[in-house]
N, C-alpha and C positions, 0 to 999 in steps of 0.2 A: 603360119596362121596363128594369131593370138587367141587362145581359148580362155585365158584368165588375164584380167587387167584391172588391178585395184589402184593403180597410180594415175593412169590417164594422162591428163594434160600437164600434170606436175613433173613429168619426165620426158626429156627428149631422148629417143633411143640411140641417137648419134652422140650422146653426152661424152663417152669415153673415147671418141675418135681424137680428141685433143691429145690424148696420151698414146695414140697409135693403135687403138683396137677397132674392131668392126662394130656394127650396130648391136645394140643390146637385144637379145632374144628372150631371156628369161631371168627372173630375179626371185630369190628366196630370202626371207628375213625372219625376224623374230616373231612376226605375226602370221607367218605361214607363207603360202605361195602368193606373191603379189603380182607376178607377170610371168606368163607361160606361153611359149610357142610350142604347138603341138608337134612340131618336127624335132624338138629336143628330146633326148633320151631321159625319161623320168628316173630310171634307176641310177644313171650316172649323176644326175642332179642331186639325188638323195645321198649317194656315196660321197661326193665332194663336199656337200654341206655338213654331213655328219662328221667327216674327217676334221674339218675345220672347227666344228664345235668341240670336238675332243680336245683340241689345242687349248681351248679357253677354260677347260675344267681345271680347278685349282687343286684337286685331289683330296680335299678335306672330307667329303662325303662319298660313300661307296656307290650309291645309285649313279651319280654323275660320272665319277672317275671310271668305274668298271663298265657301267651301262653304255657310255658313249664308245668305249673301246670295243665291247662285244658287238654293238650295232654297226660300228665301222667295219669290223671283220666280216660280219655277215654280208654287208653290201658289197664288200671287195670280192667275196666268194661268189656272189651272183654275177658281178661284172666279169669274173674270171671263168665262168662256166662251171663252178665247183659247188653250187648250192643244190639243195632239194627243196621241195615245196614246204616242208615243215619249217624250214628256216624263215619263211615269210611270217609265219605265226610267232616265232621266236623274236623276229625283228620288231614286230608290232608290240609284243609284250615288253620288250626292253624299252621301247620308247615310252610306254605307259608307266613303267617303273621309274624311269628317269623323271618324268613329268610330275608324278604324285609324290615322290619320295626325296627329291633333291632339297639341299639347304639354301640354294641361291637361285637367282633368276636364270643363270646359264642353263640349269637343268629344268627349272620351272616352266620355261617358255621356249628354250632352244629347239627341242625336237618337233615343235608343232608343224614346221614345214615338211618334215619327213613323214609324219603321221598323215598329213593331208594328202601327200603324194601317194601313199600306200592306199588310203581309203578311196580316193577318187580315180586312181589308175591302177587298181589291183590286178587287172588283167595283163597290163604291161609288165608288172613284176613277175607274175606267173609265167608269162610266155618267155621272158628272159631266163627263168630258171629251167624251163622245159627245153628250150632250144640249145642251151649250153654255149651260146655263141659269146665270144669275147666282146666286151663293150669298151671301146676306147674312151679315154678321158678327153672331154671337150675343152674348150678355151674359156677359162674362168678366172676371175679375180675375186678375192673376199677381204672384208674389212670389218673390224669390230669397233663398236662405239658404246656409249652408255648415255642415258639422258643428262647426267651431270657433266660428262665430257663434252657432249654436244653443246650444252648450255654455256661452257667455259670458253671465253674468246681465245685463250691460249691453248685450249684443247689438252689440258692436263690429265694424265691417266689417273684420275681420282680413286676409283676402286682399288687400284693396285697398291698405292701407298697406304690407304686405309687398312687394307688387309695386313700389311706389314706392321702397322701400329697395333692392330688387334692382337698380333702374335708377339708384341713387345720388342719387335725388330726396329727400333727407332732410327738407328743409323741407316739401315736399308731403306726405310721409308723416306728418309731425307734424300738419300741418293737417287731413289726413284723420282721424287718430285723435281730434283735438280736436272733430270733429263728434259723436263719441259719448261723450266724456269730457273734462272740463277737466284731468284729472290723469293723462295718459298716462305721464309719467316716473315718477310715484309708483307707479302700477300696475305699471310695468316692473320696480320693485324689490321690491314687497310682495305682489303678487297671488298667490294660490294656484293660479293658472292652470288652471281647469276647462276652458278652451279647449284646452289641450294634452292633456288626457284624452280629448278628442274629436277629435283630429287623425288624419286618414286616413293620414298618412305613417307613423304607428306600425305600420300593417299591412304596411309595406314594410321599414323598417330603423330606425325610431325617431322619436319625435315631434319636431316642429319647436320650437325655442326661441323661441316666440312673444313671451314677455314680454321677453326679452333683445333682440329685434329692435326692439320698441317703445321700450324704454329707450334703445337706441342713437340712434334717431331723435330723441328728446328731448334727449339728452346732446349731440348734434352741434350743436344750435342753442341750447345752454344759456346761452352767454354773449352771445347776440345780444339786441337790443332789439325783437324781433318783436312786433308788436301784433296782436290779433285782426283778421282780415280779413273777418269777417262784417259785412254792412251791417245796422246796427241803427236802426230807427225808433222813437224813444221815444214812449210813449203817456202818460207821466206818472203811471201808476197804481201806488200803493205797495203792496208786498207784504212781509210780515215773515217772516224766516227766523231761527229760534231754534236756535242751534248752528252752528258753523263747521267741523264734521268733513266727511267726504266726501259725505254726504247733503245737508247744508246748503249746501255749496259748489256741488254739482252742481245742486241745485234753483235756487239764485240765478243760476247761470250760464245755464241754459236759459231761465228767466224773463226774464233780461236780453236774451238774443238775441231774444226775442219782443217786446221793447220795454218791458217793465215796469221798475219802479224798486225793485229789492230792497234791503232793509236787513237785514244780519245782526246779531243780538244774541248776544254770546258771553260766557259766564260766566267764562271764564279770562282771565288778562291777556295771552294770546297766541292767535292764530288757528290753526286746524287740528284742533282736537279731539283725539282719540285719536292721530291721525297725529303730532301734535307731542309730546304728553305720554305716549303709550302705546307708541310704536315707538322703540326705541333708535337713537341717531344712527349706530351702525356699520351699521345696516340702512337707514336713511333720513336722509341728511345734512340738517341744518337749512338749509344754503345752498340746496340744491335744492328743499326743501320751500317755503322762502320764495319761490323764483323761480316755482314753479308757482301758488302762491296768489296771488302778485302778478299773474301773467298773467290769472287768473280775475277778480280785482278790477278789472283795467284795462279790462274791458268796460264799466265804469260802475257797479260795485256798492259801496254804502256799508256801513260796519260800525261797531259800537260794542262795546268790550271791557268787562270786569268788570260785565256786566249779566246777572244771573241771574233767570230766570223765577220768579216767586213771592216773590222778595226785593226786586228793584229795580223790577219792573214785573208786570203781569198781562196775560193775553190780552185782557181787556176794555178795559185801557188802550190797547192797540194798535188795537182796533176804533174806539175813540173818537178816536184820532189819524188816522183815515181810512185805515188799512191795510185793503185789501179782503179779503185772506186771510192766514192764518197757517200756517206750516209748521214743526212741531216736530221737531227732530232732535238731541236733547240727548246722544245716545250712552249708553254704559254705563260710567260713571266710578266706580262704587262696587264694591269687591271684595265677593265673596260670602262670608257668614259661615256656616259649617256647624256652629257650636256646639262647637268643640273646647274642652275645659276649659282655661282660662287665656287664651283668646283675647279675652275681654271684660274682662280685669283691668288694662288700660292698662299693660302691662308694658313696661319699657325693653328694647329689642331684638326687640320683636314688630312685624312690618309686614304690612299687607295688600299683595299683589303689585301691584295697580293703583296704589295711592298710592305705593308705593316707586318705581315707574317714573316716576310723575308728578314726585315730589320730585327725582329725579335729572335729569329733563329740564328742570325749572325752575331747577336750580342750588342747590336747598336743601341745607344741610349734613346729611350722613348718616354715621353711624359704625356700621358693622355688624361690626367686629371682624375677627379672622382666620379664623373658621370659621362658615360659615352653612349652614343646612338649609332647603331649599325644598320645600313640599309642592305637588304638582300634576303634571299631565301634558299641559297644553295649551301653546300658544305663549307665553302670558304667563309660565308657569313657566319656559320655556326662555329667554325674554328676561330674566327676573330672574336666572337663574344665570349667564348670559353677562355681564350687566351687573355682577354681583357680582365676577366675575373681573377685570373692568376697574377696579373700585374698590379692588383690592389684596388681596382675600381670598385666603388661602393654601390654604384647603380649602373647596370648594363641593360640597354633596351635594344631589341632587334625590331625594326619596322619592316613590314612586308605588305605588298599591295593585294595579295590574294589571301586565301584561307590556309590554315594549317595543312589540310588534306592536299593542297596543290603545291606545297613547298617541294622544291627538288631534293632538298637535303634529306638524308636518311631519317626516318621517324625516331630510331633509337638515339641518334645524336641530338635531335630536338628535345626529346624527353630528358635526356641526360643534362642538357644545357639548363633546363628548367629546374632540375634537382639542385644544380649548382648555384642557382640564384638569378638566372637571366630571365628577363621579362620579354614576351613576344607581343607586340601590338599588330594584329593582323588587320587586313582591309584598310591599311594606312600607307599613304605614299608621300615622300618628301617632294616639295615643289621648289624649294630654294634653301640655301644655307644662310642663316642669320649671322651677320658679322659686325664687329665693331673694332675699328682701327686695325684691320688686318688679322683679327683673331676670331676664331669660331666661338659663338655665343649660344647658338641653338639652331633649330631646324624648323622651317615652316612646312606643315603637312596638310594633307586634305584626306577626308574620308573617301572610301571606295565602296562600291556595290558591284556585284558580279553580274555580267550579262551573259550572252550566248557563248557557244564554244568557238574559240579562235583556232588559227592554224597550228597552235602548239598542242591542241587537244584539250585544252583546259578552258574554263569559263573566263571570259575576258574581263579585265578590271575597268570599271567606268567611274571616273571622278563624279563626286556629288557636289554640285555648286553650293556655295554658302557654308561649307563645313570646314573651312580653313582654320587652323590653330597652330600655335607655336609651342615647341618643346625646347626647354633649356638644356644645354650640355656643354661640357668642356672640350669634347672632341667629337668629330663625326667620321665614321669610317664607311666608305662606299665599297661594298662588296657584291656587285651586281654581275660579276662574270670576269672572265680573263680571256686574253687573246695573245697569240704569238707576236713577237717583235721581228717583223720581216724587213727591217731597214737594209739588211744585207743584200736583198734582191736587186737593189739598184745597180749592182755590178753584174747581175746575172739575168739579162733580158730574155734569155732563152726559157727561163722557168716562169710558168704562168701561175696566177693565183685565182681564187674564187671566193665566194661568200664575202664579198666587199673587202677583199684583200686580207682575209683572216686565215685562210689556209692555202697550202700549195697544191697545185693540180698534179696528180701522178696517177699511173695506171694502177687500178685496184689490185690486180694480181701480182704485177712485178714490182710495184712501189718505185719504179723509175720515172723521173720527170722527163720533160722534153729535151733536157740537156743530157746526152749520152754519158753514162757512168755515174750520174748523180741520183741517188735514191733518197726517199724521205719516209718518216714514220712518226708515230705518236701524235701529239696535239696539233703539229703543224700540218698533218694530213687529214685528220678526223675532226679537228676542233677538240676542246678539252673533254676528255672522257675519263679514263681510269688507268691505274698502274697495270692491271691485267690486260687491258686493251693495248697499251703501249708495249707490254712484254710480247704480245702477239705480233705486233708490227715489226719489232725488232728481229724476232725469230724468223718470220716469213721473209723479211728483206734480206737477211743473211743467206737464206736459201737461194733467193733470186740472184743476189750479188755473186755467189758462188758459181751458179750457172753462167752468168754474164761473163765472168773472168775466164772460165774454162772454155766456153763454147761461143760466146758472143750472141747467144740467143736465149729464149726462155721456153721451155717445154714443161707443161704441167705433168706432174707425176700422178699415178693412180691414187696414192693415199691423199694427196692434196684435193683431188677431184672428189674423192669420197667424202671429205670433210665438207665441201660445198654442197654436195648432194644431200647429206644428212640434214644439213641446215635448211635446205629447200623443202624437203618432204616432211621434216619434223620428227622428233624421237619421242619426246615426253608427252604423255596424254594425261592431263590433269583430271579427266573424267574416268580414268581407268579404275575399276573396282579390283582391289587386291585382296585375296583371301588365301594366304599361305599359312599353314599350320605352324611353320617355324618362325613366323613373324606376326604373332598375335598383337592386337591393340593393347594399349596401356603401358607402353614403354616410351614415355616422352623424352625429349632431348635434354641432355644435362645442361646445367647453367654454369657459366664461368664465374670465377671469383673476381670481385670488384673492390677496388680501394675505397674505403668510406669517404663520403663527401667531406666531412669535417677535417680529414687529414690530407686532402688533396687540393683544395681550392686555393691555397696560398703558395703552391709550388707546381713544378711540371713533372711530378712523379707519374709513372705510367698508371692509368686508371683501370684498364681491363687486364687482369692478370692471367686470363686463360683458364683451362680446365686443370683439375688435379689429375694425378697419375691414375687413380681409380676411375674417375669420371671419363677420362679419354679412352680407356679400354672399353668401358661400358658403351660409350658413344660409337666407337669403331665396330662393336658387335651389332649395332643396329643397321649397319650397312647391308643391303640385300645383294650387293655385287651384281648390279644390273647391266652386265655386258650383253649387248645385243650384236648379233652377227648378221651381215648381209653378204650373200653370194650372188654375183652377177655372171651370167652366161652370155657369150657373144656368138653371133652368127659365124658359120665357118666361111672363110673367105673364098670366093670363087676361084677354083683351080688350085687351091692351096690346102693341103691336109695338115692342119695345125693341131697337134696333140701335145699341148704345152700348158702348164698351169702355173700362174704366178700369184702368189698370196702376199697381201700387204696388211700389216696390222699397225695400229698407231703406237709405234715405239720410235721415239726420235733417235 
């Protein structure tokens, strides 16, 4: 009989049956008791929850370190028939001490579930003490998360390595980050940081600069020759990775840590995929990119360059060479063509944005003249305009059919481009390319007004008749999106596509296509997203590939299901009022050092320099260490006495 249910329709009680458990009967988490079956023993619930909370204590503050230990001992004594009634008051006082005096969220919120059980079911605790009966341990699992971890697609254990940076243990922090990604420094420079959008510190005085802290840890050991410290026991089994972008590198990395022998096949003459040929060097220096890729390869990963799927080899070739599985992550290297008149006429001075950035990255000769117009509103368009400035263009204009507020590009990138001399013409849309003798001479545009909300969730652009006008230019760059090149699928009829042949269809959980043993991830699975999303795909696909090779099946694990559950029920509450004495208002985020505009616009020198050593320590101290714990209790299986507890924490 459920007597408390604060989750309701958001949770299927049979959720963990996928990993072999019975129906859920009770749940305790950071907000208290959220689901309770009256048949479950309240003292046992409190015991198991407090013991798991104790494991989360970092040991920095006495109330949390000692208080959780004492409270756990008291609850254990009650369950073993060794307590007296006064111990219940001691237990309640310990919880109050932890809640009121701890220095981080583990203590500030953790004991709430136990205090709620004591207050609402005091008689149950007293009866247990008086009866002296032994209380067996039920069937539980537990898992910890944090708002920032839950917001991160790759589920990086952010508070853990921030804590190490705070203590000046930069190498340890980097090692912690590399348990969740082989590319911590790259993410520190390029991630769109959804973790920061879920940072509880924002409810106090401003989000923590999570990416810059991670970047500092990576930069601090940049010139060292640190090798992976993970013990790898090779099994000799070959797996093929097609594509060396973030998804491919991540998949290869985690398969290697499991003992497999990954071989990367890359179509380009360089490794890194879009990180190398799509992100300008002023955002991601080649030296640093090479260093992190080198670290990943140093685990024992082999690679082959200039090997394009469908041209130089086929999937069937790989299986015949005894590769047990294939992971395809070829990225989105083809610019999207929207059919603008003149774009298919092979004009001199016309570029697709993705190819333009690739040519610059590879050192190919480019002459775009003195004036360039760029169409688009995403990060590729902004990268193109800032690159054009560095190539010596005297006038760079970005035309976009919506308003600034509706641009997909990061606001910081837009404002930075303006500082560097780029002009943005909003509510303007090209309708054709003006040419003369096969050479771009300009662009015909039309003015736009905004209408109602369309399926993208933004106000729709509506052309205004009679407002056409021409803009002269030497070059025109179309940067309106990118799509994967899926020509290789002509030899793979078993693999299906979707979204107008722009992505490959695969199971969301397993990443496997309809062709057994062939897995996909990154942009060809989701469409163009981000490095951190691709890192997630590579890591998750590696786990599924390992299961497939070992067992031929896929079985969700408890920790995997917990991750999905946290995403469903939500972790971060933007409306939460936080009033901790140890985290007063008035400590805003530190600002990173930036290369002056006048010394950067004629070269590809890195613009954002990161935080200073003093600022990064200060920034790390702003972290409230918001680990949240959830304990799930299962119904006892009929006819089976199961006294066994399995605990899972997010540690790869």
